[in-house]
C-alpha positions in Angstrom: -21.4 -6.6 4.5 -19.3 -4.9 7.2 -16.1 -6.2 5.8 -17.1 -4.6 2.3 -17.7 -1.2 4.1 -14.5 -1.5 6.0 -12.4 -2.4 3.0 -14.0 0.5 1.0 -13.2 2.8 3.8 -9.5 1.8 4.1 -9.2 2.1 0.3 -10.8 5.6 0.4 -8.6 6.6 3.2 -5.5 5.4 1.3 -6.6 7.1 -1.9 -7.1 10.4 -0.1 -3.6 10.1 1.4 -2.1 9.3 -2.0 -3.7 12.3 -3.7 -3.1 14.9 -1.0 0.4 14.2 0.5 3.7 15.4 -0.9 5.8 13.5 1.3 7.1 10.2 -0.3 6.9 8.2 2.9 3.4 9.3 3.6 2.4 8.2 0.0 4.0 4.8 0.5 2.1 4.5 3.8 -1.2 5.5 2.1 -0.6 2.8 -0.6 -0.1 0.3 2.2 -3.4 1.3 3.7 -5.1 0.7 0.4 -3.4 -2.8 0.1 -4.9 -3.4 3.7 -8.3 -2.7 2.5 -7.8 -5.2 -0.4 -6.6 -7.8 2.1 -9.6 -7.3 4.3 -11.8 -8.0 1.3 -9.9 -10.9 0.3 -9.9 -12.4 3.8 -13.6 -11.9 4.1 -14.1 -13.6 0.7 -11.9 -16.6 1.9 -14.2 -17.0 4.9 -17.3 -17.5 2.7 -15.9 -19.8 0.1 -16.0 -23.6 0.2 -12.2 -23.9 -0.3 -10.8 -21.1 1.9 -7.2 -21.9 0.9 -7.7 -20.1 -2.4 -8.7 -16.8 -0.7 -6.1 -17.2 1.9 -3.4 -17.8 -0.8 -4.4 -14.7 -2.7 -4.3 -12.7 0.6 -0.7 -14.0 1.2 0.3 -13.0 -2.2 -1.2 -9.5 -1.8 0.7 -9.2 1.6 4.0 -10.3 -0.1 3.4 -7.8 -2.9 2.8 -5.0 -0.3 6.0 -5.9 1.5 8.0 -5.9 -1.5 6.5 -2.6 -2.7 7.4 -1.0 0.6 10.9 -2.3 0.6 11.7 -1.1 -3.0 9.9 2.2 -2.4 12.0 2.9 0.8 15.2 1.8 -1.0 14.5 4.2 -3.8 13.7 7.0 -1.3 17.0 6.3 0.5 19.0 6.3 -2.7 17.4 9.5 -3.7 18.1 11.3 -0.5 21.7 10.1 -0.4 22.3 11.2 -4.1 20.7 14.7 -3.8 21.7 15.4 -0.1 18.3 16.9 0.6 15.0 16.3 2.4 12.4 14.2 0.6 9.7 17.0 0.5 12.1 19.3 -1.3 12.5 17.0 -4.2 10.2 18.1 -7.1 11.5 16.4 -10.1 13.0 13.1 -10.9 15.6 13.0 -13.6 17.2 9.9 -15.0 
């Protein structure tokens, strides 16, 4: 029960950060906090199942997905800053 409360709290904090922050790095960090909440829930699920490898495997997949999301997001951010020669909080519109 406490893991459910902890994971819901982490997801809520991450959601608040995504909705209120304008800085792209802070938004990426908030998304990582939300993924951490999902990992806590999956790890607690894995502890209660008769085959814990299933829950642990899902947790590892979520962890790898979060790492890939962070790497791609930061690479896009660096490319955007290099292209526009400006700070990230001054960028208002993304054009193709």
